[in-house]
N, CA, C and O atoms as CSV, one atom per row, in Angstrom:
chain,resi,resn,atom,element,x,y,z
A,1,MET,N,N,54.963,-4.597,8.520
A,1,MET,CA,C,54.416,-5.896,8.227
A,1,MET,C,C,54.857,-6.593,7.521
A,1,MET,O,O,54.775,-6.426,6.304
A,2,SER,N,N,55.535,-7.708,8.143
A,2,SER,CA,C,56.137,-9.251,8.147
A,2,SER,C,C,55.231,-9.431,6.953
A,2,SER,O,O,54.162,-8.964,6.558
A,3,PRO,N,N,56.774,-10.953,6.263
A,3,PRO,CA,C,56.676,-10.861,5.603
A,3,PRO,C,C,56.035,-11.875,5.109
A,3,PRO,O,O,55.961,-12.185,3.921
A,4,ARG,N,N,55.331,-12.665,6.466
A,4,ARG,CA,C,54.147,-13.467,6.441
A,4,ARG,C,C,53.184,-13.408,6.217
A,4,ARG,O,O,52.447,-14.184,5.610
A,5,GLU,N,N,52.857,-11.573,7.107
A,5,GLU,CA,C,51.698,-11.482,6.711
A,5,GLU,C,C,51.032,-10.863,5.551
A,5,GLU,O,O,49.856,-11.012,5.219
A,6,SER,N,N,52.036,-10.074,4.916
A,6,SER,CA,C,52.083,-10.048,3.443
A,6,SER,C,C,51.665,-11.277,3.214
A,6,SER,O,O,50.645,-11.497,3.868
A,7,ARG,N,N,51.957,-12.058,2.657
A,7,ARG,CA,C,51.832,-13.805,2.413
A,7,ARG,C,C,50.004,-14.062,2.243
A,7,ARG,O,O,49.184,-14.380,1.382
A,8,TYR,N,N,50.085,-13.584,4.056
A,8,TYR,CA,C,48.750,-14.347,4.138
A,8,TYR,C,C,47.910,-12.651,3.625
A,8,TYR,O,O,46.682,-12.722,3.597
A,9,ALA,N,N,48.265,-11.841,3.410
A,9,ALA,CA,C,47.094,-11.140,2.904
A,9,ALA,C,C,47.054,-10.436,1.520
A,9,ALA,O,O,46.247,-9.566,1.195
A,10,ARG,N,N,48.035,-10.941,0.768
A,10,ARG,CA,C,48.049,-11.722,-0.680
A,10,ARG,C,C,46.951,-12.702,-1.106
A,10,ARG,O,O,46.054,-12.548,-1.936
A,11,ASN,N,N,47.278,-13.843,-0.256
A,11,ASN,CA,C,46.474,-15.593,-0.352
A,11,ASN,C,C,44.725,-14.868,-0.004
A,11,ASN,O,O,43.754,-15.142,-0.708
A,12,GLN,N,N,44.687,-14.178,0.895
A,12,GLN,CA,C,42.843,-13.609,0.977
A,12,GLN,C,C,42.377,-12.842,0.068
A,12,GLN,O,O,41.376,-13.227,-0.536
A,13,GLU,N,N,43.091,-11.320,-0.329
A,13,GLU,CA,C,43.023,-11.254,-1.080
A,13,GLU,C,C,43.024,-11.480,-3.228
A,13,GLU,O,O,42.879,-10.649,-4.125
A,14,LEU,N,N,43.180,-12.473,-3.241
A,14,LEU,CA,C,43.002,-13.127,-4.219
A,14,LEU,C,C,42.156,-14.294,-3.848
A,14,LEU,O,O,42.078,-14.995,-4.857
A,15,PHE,N,N,41.444,-14.861,-2.809
A,15,PHE,CA,C,40.982,-15.619,-3.186
A,15,PHE,C,C,39.291,-14.563,-3.301
A,15,PHE,O,O,38.276,-14.889,-3.916
A,16,ARG,N,N,39.484,-13.507,-2.617
A,16,ARG,CA,C,38.137,-12.708,-2.624
A,16,ARG,C,C,38.389,-12.326,-4.019
A,16,ARG,O,O,37.396,-12.770,-4.595
A,17,GLU,N,N,38.913,-11.929,-4.642
A,17,GLU,CA,C,38.587,-12.137,-6.036
A,17,GLU,C,C,38.516,-13.191,-7.260
A,17,GLU,O,O,38.212,-12.823,-8.395
A,18,VAL,N,N,38.678,-13.905,-7.089
A,18,VAL,CA,C,37.606,-15.742,-7.056
A,18,VAL,C,C,36.844,-15.722,-6.373
A,18,VAL,O,O,35.897,-15.296,-7.034
A,19,ASN,N,N,36.500,-15.897,-5.377
A,19,ASN,CA,C,34.772,-15.476,-5.446
A,19,ASN,C,C,33.685,-14.318,-5.698
A,19,ASN,O,O,32.491,-14.477,-5.949
A,20,ASP,N,N,34.477,-12.979,-5.555
A,20,ASP,CA,C,33.168,-12.211,-6.164
A,20,ASP,C,C,33.078,-12.668,-7.957
A,20,ASP,O,O,32.031,-12.341,-8.516
A,21,ARG,N,N,33.912,-13.236,-8.619
A,21,ARG,CA,C,33.761,-13.506,-10.184
A,21,ARG,C,C,32.693,-14.332,-10.028
A,21,ARG,O,O,31.863,-14.226,-10.930
A,22,ILE,N,N,32.308,-15.559,-8.699
A,22,ILE,CA,C,31.663,-16.323,-8.329
A,22,ILE,C,C,30.651,-16.027,-8.142
A,22,ILE,O,O,29.725,-16.572,-8.744
A,23,ALA,N,N,30.405,-14.814,-7.016
A,23,ALA,CA,C,29.389,-14.245,-6.709
A,23,ALA,C,C,28.430,-13.512,-7.883
A,23,ALA,O,O,27.205,-13.630,-7.832
A,24,GLU,N,N,29.174,-12.656,-9.065
A,24,GLU,CA,C,28.809,-12.391,-9.603
A,24,GLU,C,C,27.556,-12.701,-10.628
A,24,GLU,O,O,26.469,-12.175,-10.867
A,25,LEU,N,N,28.682,-14.427,-11.345
A,25,LEU,CA,C,27.532,-15.666,-11.723
A,25,LEU,C,C,26.384,-15.925,-11.510
A,25,LEU,O,O,25.297,-15.870,-12.085
A,26,ALA,N,N,26.878,-16.274,-10.410
A,26,ALA,CA,C,25.798,-16.493,-9.150
A,26,ALA,C,C,24.923,-15.827,-8.879
A,26,ALA,O,O,24.037,-16.425,-8.268
A,27,THR,N,N,24.753,-14.818,-9.058
A,27,THR,CA,C,23.471,-14.077,-8.795
A,27,THR,C,C,22.623,-13.562,-9.958
A,27,THR,O,O,21.820,-12.629,-9.971
A,28,LYS,N,N,23.105,-14.636,-11.211
A,28,LYS,CA,C,22.335,-14.933,-12.203
A,28,LYS,C,C,21.488,-16.012,-12.359
A,28,LYS,O,O,20.645,-16.198,-13.236
A,29,TRP,N,N,21.870,-16.866,-11.198
A,29,TRP,CA,C,21.090,-17.617,-10.660
A,29,TRP,C,C,20.016,-17.988,-9.409
A,29,TRP,O,O,19.603,-19.094,-9.061
A,30,GLY,N,N,19.721,-16.651,-8.864
A,30,GLY,CA,C,18.867,-16.377,-7.841
A,30,GLY,C,C,19.655,-15.865,-6.531
A,30,GLY,O,O,20.535,-15.008,-6.606
A,31,SER,N,N,19.344,-16.338,-5.588
A,31,SER,CA,C,19.602,-16.525,-3.691
A,31,SER,C,C,19.499,-18.015,-3.165
A,31,SER,O,O,18.814,-18.391,-2.214
A,32,GLN,N,N,20.312,-18.785,-3.967
A,32,GLN,CA,C,20.623,-19.976,-3.757
A,32,GLN,C,C,22.226,-20.185,-3.351
A,32,GLN,O,O,23.097,-19.667,-4.049
A,33,PRO,N,N,22.480,-20.793,-2.451
A,33,PRO,CA,C,23.734,-21.151,-1.425
A,33,PRO,C,C,24.741,-21.581,-2.958
A,33,PRO,O,O,24.560,-22.660,-3.523
A,34,MET,N,N,25.937,-20.390,-3.545
A,34,MET,CA,C,27.379,-21.147,-4.274
A,34,MET,C,C,28.288,-21.376,-2.865
A,34,MET,O,O,28.267,-21.299,-1.637
A,35,GLY,N,N,29.398,-21.842,-4.476
A,35,GLY,CA,C,30.296,-22.226,-3.527
A,35,GLY,C,C,31.756,-21.530,-3.674
A,35,GLY,O,O,32.601,-21.760,-4.539
A,36,ILE,N,N,31.792,-21.014,-3.063
A,36,ILE,CA,C,33.178,-20.038,-2.338
A,36,ILE,C,C,34.546,-20.688,-2.160
A,36,ILE,O,O,34.696,-21.401,-1.167
A,37,VAL,N,N,35.685,-20.505,-3.113
A,37,VAL,CA,C,36.991,-21.009,-1.837
A,37,VAL,C,C,37.157,-20.247,-0.408
A,37,VAL,O,O,37.004,-19.105,0.028
A,38,CYS,N,N,37.470,-21.249,-0.029
A,38,CYS,CA,C,38.278,-20.473,1.832
A,38,CYS,C,C,39.387,-19.109,1.595
A,38,CYS,O,O,40.506,-19.115,1.080
A,39,GLU,N,N,38.638,-18.030,2.154
A,39,GLU,CA,C,39.902,-17.034,2.214
A,39,GLU,C,C,40.363,-16.830,2.825
A,39,GLU,O,O,40.791,-15.684,2.963
A,40,CYS,N,N,40.756,-18.345,4.101
A,40,CYS,CA,C,41.796,-18.190,5.283
A,40,CYS,C,C,43.280,-17.779,4.733
A,40,CYS,O,O,43.395,-17.597,3.521
A,41,ALA,N,N,44.298,-17.642,5.493
A,41,ALA,CA,C,45.594,-17.168,4.924
A,41,ALA,C,C,46.159,-18.421,4.602
A,41,ALA,O,O,46.526,-18.494,3.429
A,42,ASN,N,N,46.301,-19.224,5.149
A,42,ASN,CA,C,47.013,-20.591,4.574
A,42,ASN,C,C,47.185,-20.949,3.134
A,42,ASN,O,O,46.236,-21.573,2.660
A,43,THR,N,N,48.117,-20.711,2.384
A,43,THR,CA,C,48.482,-19.894,0.779
A,43,THR,C,C,47.837,-21.287,0.593
A,43,THR,O,O,47.276,-21.222,-0.501
A,44,GLY,N,N,47.621,-22.637,1.173
A,44,GLY,CA,C,47.455,-24.321,0.355
A,44,GLY,C,C,46.316,-24.980,0.654
A,44,GLY,O,O,46.148,-26.199,0.702
A,45,CYS,N,N,45.290,-23.829,0.917
A,45,CYS,CA,C,44.235,-23.974,1.259
A,45,CYS,C,C,43.169,-23.872,0.252
A,45,CYS,O,O,42.437,-22.918,0.516
A,46,ALA,N,N,42.791,-24.550,-0.877
A,46,ALA,CA,C,41.669,-24.595,-1.358
A,46,ALA,C,C,40.158,-24.905,-1.523
A,46,ALA,O,O,39.401,-24.648,-2.459
A,47,GLN,N,N,39.922,-25.590,-0.233
A,47,GLN,CA,C,38.868,-25.621,0.339
A,47,GLN,C,C,37.513,-24.518,-0.266
A,47,GLN,O,O,37.537,-23.292,-0.370
A,48,MET,N,N,36.311,-25.559,-0.619
A,48,MET,CA,C,35.102,-24.991,-0.696
A,48,MET,C,C,34.142,-24.445,0.131
A,48,MET,O,O,34.356,-24.691,1.318
A,49,ILE,N,N,33.384,-23.938,-0.041
A,49,ILE,CA,C,32.817,-23.385,1.185
A,49,ILE,C,C,31.462,-23.274,0.694
A,49,ILE,O,O,31.524,-22.762,-0.424
A,50,GLN,N,N,30.353,-23.501,0.996
A,50,GLN,CA,C,28.846,-23.295,0.655
A,50,GLN,C,C,27.863,-22.085,1.589
A,50,GLN,O,O,27.275,-22.312,2.647
A,51,ILE,N,N,27.911,-20.717,0.793
A,51,ILE,CA,C,27.537,-19.569,1.325
A,51,ILE,C,C,26.217,-19.348,0.896
A,51,ILE,O,O,25.983,-19.712,-0.256
A,52,PRO,N,N,25.283,-18.837,1.541
A,52,PRO,CA,C,24.281,-18.378,0.856
A,52,PRO,C,C,24.455,-16.701,0.296
A,52,PRO,O,O,24.856,-15.840,1.079
A,53,VAL,N,N,23.969,-16.252,-1.678
A,53,VAL,CA,C,24.843,-14.862,-1.669
A,53,VAL,C,C,24.363,-13.976,-0.642
A,53,VAL,O,O,25.025,-13.095,-0.093
A,54,GLU,N,N,23.251,-14.252,-0.440
A,54,GLU,CA,C,23.060,-12.723,0.633
A,54,GLU,C,C,24.305,-12.690,1.504
A,54,GLU,O,O,25.055,-11.713,1.478
A,55,ASP,N,N,24.592,-14.022,2.475
A,55,ASP,CA,C,25.665,-13.322,3.113
A,55,ASP,C,C,26.724,-13.066,3.221
A,55,ASP,O,O,27.410,-12.557,4.107
A,56,TYR,N,N,26.995,-13.690,1.610
A,56,TYR,CA,C,28.607,-12.939,0.986
A,56,TYR,C,C,28.520,-11.746,0.576
A,56,TYR,O,O,29.455,-10.966,0.393
A,57,ARG,N,N,26.914,-11.483,0.349
A,57,ARG,CA,C,27.369,-9.933,-0.685
A,57,ARG,C,C,28.109,-9.239,0.890
A,57,ARG,O,O,29.288,-8.919,1.037
A,58,ARG,N,N,26.755,-9.132,2.153
A,58,ARG,CA,C,26.801,-9.034,3.960
A,58,ARG,C,C,28.420,-8.619,3.891
A,58,ARG,O,O,28.904,-7.488,3.948
A,59,VAL,N,N,29.053,-9.824,3.760
A,59,VAL,CA,C,30.534,-9.775,4.363
A,59,VAL,C,C,31.206,-8.822,3.592
A,59,VAL,O,O,31.947,-8.082,4.239
A,60,ARG,N,N,31.155,-8.657,2.508
A,60,ARG,CA,C,31.951,-7.899,1.032
A,60,ARG,C,C,31.289,-6.269,1.584
A,60,ARG,O,O,31.764,-5.407,0.844
A,61,GLN,N,N,30.537,-5.771,2.441
A,61,GLN,CA,C,30.428,-4.603,2.776
A,61,GLN,C,C,31.473,-4.555,3.399
A,61,GLN,O,O,31.635,-3.351,3.595
A,62,SER,N,N,32.293,-5.085,3.840
A,62,SER,CA,C,33.318,-4.448,5.197
A,62,SER,C,C,34.569,-4.925,4.394
A,62,SER,O,O,34.629,-6.132,4.157
A,63,SER,N,N,35.450,-4.218,4.005
A,63,SER,CA,C,36.319,-4.683,2.904
A,63,SER,C,C,37.616,-6.101,3.997
A,63,SER,O,O,38.189,-7.124,3.621
A,64,GLY,N,N,37.551,-5.327,5.463
A,64,GLY,CA,C,38.889,-6.513,6.411
A,64,GLY,C,C,37.139,-7.716,6.204
A,64,GLY,O,O,37.310,-6.554,6.575
A,65,ARG,N,N,36.736,-8.009,6.152
A,65,ARG,CA,C,36.029,-9.352,6.327
A,65,ARG,C,C,36.120,-10.663,5.028
A,65,ARG,O,O,36.286,-10.553,3.813
A,66,PHE,N,N,35.950,-11.766,5.819
A,66,PHE,CA,C,36.031,-12.717,5.380
A,66,PHE,C,C,36.428,-14.036,5.268
A,66,PHE,O,O,37.497,-14.460,5.707
A,67,VAL,N,N,35.396,-14.854,4.551
A,67,VAL,CA,C,35.022,-16.724,4.955
A,67,VAL,C,C,35.976,-17.442,4.646
A,67,VAL,O,O,36.692,-17.625,3.661
A,68,ILE,N,N,35.808,-18.026,6.199
A,68,ILE,CA,C,36.903,-19.121,5.865
A,68,ILE,C,C,36.023,-20.158,6.561
A,68,ILE,O,O,35.107,-19.743,7.271
A,69,ILE,N,N,36.260,-21.719,6.393
A,69,ILE,CA,C,36.206,-22.633,6.894
A,69,ILE,C,C,36.486,-22.322,8.438
A,69,ILE,O,O,37.557,-21.820,8.780
A,70,PRO,N,N,35.542,-22.620,9.301
A,70,PRO,CA,C,35.816,-23.011,11.217
A,70,PRO,C,C,37.229,-23.397,11.688
A,70,PRO,O,O,37.646,-24.345,11.023
A,71,GLY,N,N,37.695,-23.170,12.184
A,71,GLY,CA,C,39.070,-23.474,12.627
A,71,GLY,C,C,40.530,-22.887,11.935
A,71,GLY,O,O,41.697,-22.944,12.321
A,72,HIS,N,N,39.946,-22.358,10.847
A,72,HIS,CA,C,41.038,-21.997,9.693
A,72,HIS,C,C,41.966,-20.645,10.435
A,72,HIS,O,O,43.078,-20.225,10.114
A,73,ILE,N,N,40.986,-20.149,11.589
A,73,ILE,CA,C,41.147,-18.307,11.363
A,73,ILE,C,C,42.843,-18.502,12.310
A,73,ILE,O,O,43.370,-19.591,12.535
A,74,VAL,N,N,43.279,-17.452,12.627
A,74,VAL,CA,C,44.858,-17.405,12.683
A,74,VAL,C,C,45.131,-16.437,13.212
A,74,VAL,O,O,44.325,-15.571,12.873
A,75,GLU,N,N,46.316,-15.829,14.327
A,75,GLU,CA,C,46.683,-15.147,15.120
A,75,GLU,C,C,45.748,-13.498,14.866
A,75,GLU,O,O,44.749,-13.475,14.145
A,76,ASP,N,N,46.034,-12.801,15.254
A,76,ASP,CA,C,45.116,-11.222,14.735
A,76,ASP,C,C,44.155,-11.595,14.283
A,76,ASP,O,O,43.268,-10.783,14.549
A,77,GLU,N,N,43.673,-12.671,13.532
A,77,GLU,CA,C,42.844,-12.339,13.621
A,77,GLU,C,C,41.129,-12.250,14.065
A,77,GLU,O,O,41.096,-12.401,15.286
A,78,GLN,N,N,40.135,-12.118,13.683
A,78,GLN,CA,C,38.999,-11.380,15.066
A,78,GLN,C,C,37.664,-12.600,14.672
A,78,GLN,O,O,37.164,-12.371,13.571
A,79,LEU,N,N,37.206,-13.523,15.234
A,79,LEU,CA,C,36.298,-14.528,15.113
A,79,LEU,C,C,35.116,-13.388,14.246
A,79,LEU,O,O,35.780,-12.398,14.553
A,80,ILE,N,N,33.959,-12.791,13.454
A,80,ILE,CA,C,32.401,-11.992,13.985
A,80,ILE,C,C,31.710,-12.928,13.696
A,80,ILE,O,O,30.730,-12.840,14.436
A,81,GLU,N,N,31.600,-13.865,13.011
A,81,GLU,CA,C,30.054,-14.717,12.878
A,81,GLU,C,C,31.114,-16.149,12.892
A,81,GLU,O,O,32.257,-16.451,12.551
A,82,ARG,N,N,29.633,-16.915,13.664
A,82,ARG,CA,C,29.873,-18.560,13.514
A,82,ARG,C,C,29.054,-19.084,12.417
A,82,ARG,O,O,28.018,-18.457,12.635
A,83,HIS,N,N,28.879,-19.604,11.674
A,83,HIS,CA,C,27.485,-20.384,10.972
A,83,HIS,C,C,28.376,-22.007,10.666
A,83,HIS,O,O,29.564,-22.329,10.650
A,84,ALA,N,N,27.099,-22.722,10.456
A,84,ALA,CA,C,28.113,-24.582,10.477
A,84,ALA,C,C,28.356,-24.326,9.500
A,84,ALA,O,O,27.220,-24.198,9.044
A,85,SER,N,N,29.161,-24.070,8.513
A,85,SER,CA,C,29.837,-25.203,7.630
A,85,SER,C,C,30.666,-23.417,7.103
A,85,SER,O,O,31.371,-23.436,6.094
A,86,TYR,N,N,30.514,-22.300,7.724
A,86,TYR,CA,C,31.716,-21.254,7.226
A,86,TYR,C,C,31.716,-20.653,8.656
A,86,TYR,O,O,30.995,-21.029,9.580
A,87,ASP,N,N,33.015,-19.256,8.707
A,87,ASP,CA,C,33.304,-18.816,9.385
A,87,ASP,C,C,33.713,-17.150,8.956
A,87,ASP,O,O,34.559,-16.850,8.114
A,88,ILE,N,N,32.932,-16.233,9.716
A,88,ILE,CA,C,33.161,-14.984,9.567
A,88,ILE,C,C,34.258,-14.033,10.313
A,88,ILE,O,O,34.078,-13.808,11.510
A,89,ILE,N,N,35.461,-13.430,9.609
A,89,ILE,CA,C,36.584,-12.899,10.415
A,89,ILE,C,C,36.761,-11.473,9.835
A,89,ILE,O,O,36.251,-11.002,8.818
A,90,SER,N,N,37.830,-10.747,10.963
A,90,SER,CA,C,37.741,-9.217,10.068
A,90,SER,C,C,39.721,-9.620,10.523
A,90,SER,O,O,40.317,-10.353,11.312
A,91,VAL,N,N,40.031,-8.744,9.595
A,91,VAL,CA,C,42.235,-8.697,9.982
A,91,VAL,C,C,41.938,-6.962,10.164
A,91,VAL,O,O,42.870,-6.201,10.427
């Protein structure tokens, strides 16, 4: 893995941890959409995404999938689903 790919992976994993905590808290509020941080590979990105809790949980069933702002995909990532305010990718 190149240094660039390592940096991408670290960034995606960091935001996944943050978003998992948000999801834990959102569970207490029901099934309303929750705000999460974009899980893209761009280390300078901290844009927020509104996503239904159920969709977030479904993405988390696969460890190689991430939720990103549309257009934030980088090479070697595959678009899995496109939604109005977010995309789901696989790495």
